[in-house]
N, C-alpha and C positions, 0 to 999 in steps of 0.2 A: 504494500500500500504506500509505503514511503516513496518508492520510486515513481509510482503513478502520480503522486502529489507533486513531485518535482517536475515532471513533464507537464502536468496541468498548470503548475505555477508559471512555467516558462511560456506556455501558450497564453495564459492570462496576461502576462507581461507584453507579449506581442499584440494582443488584442487591445489593450488599454493604452499602449504607447506607440501606436503606429506612426504618429507624426514625429516623435523623437527618434525613432529608428532610422528615419530617412537620412539623418545627419551622420551616421557612423556605419562602419562595416560590421556585418554579423560574423560571429565566430562560426566555425564549421558545424558545431553542435546546434547552434541556434538556426543556422540555415537549413540543416537537416530536419529539425522539428517543424520549421515553417513549411518546408516542402511537404512533409507528411500531413500537416494540417490542411494545406491547400489541396492535397490529393483526396481528401475526404469528400463525400457527397455533401450537398447543401444541408440535408437533414442531419447528417452526422456533425457538421460544423455547428449547427444550432444546438444540438445536444451537448457538444463539447463546451459551448459558451455557457449553457445552463449549469453544467457540471462544475465548471471553473467558478462561476458566480456563487454556487452553493458552497463550494470549498472555501472561498474567500470569506463568506459570511460566518462560517463556523470556526475559522482559523483564529488562533490566539496571537498570531504574529503579524 
């Protein structure tokens, strides 16, 4: 579960900071995660956004 939270956290970062990401280069790990997210179907992307939002709402950090 900890690893999936890390992935979801990175995806959340991508989704919430799109504008700031344009000003810097992505690391190879970030680029890979972004490519995997973009490869999802639209329904799966929506589900991922809901999942990330739910995880952020219950996170203590």
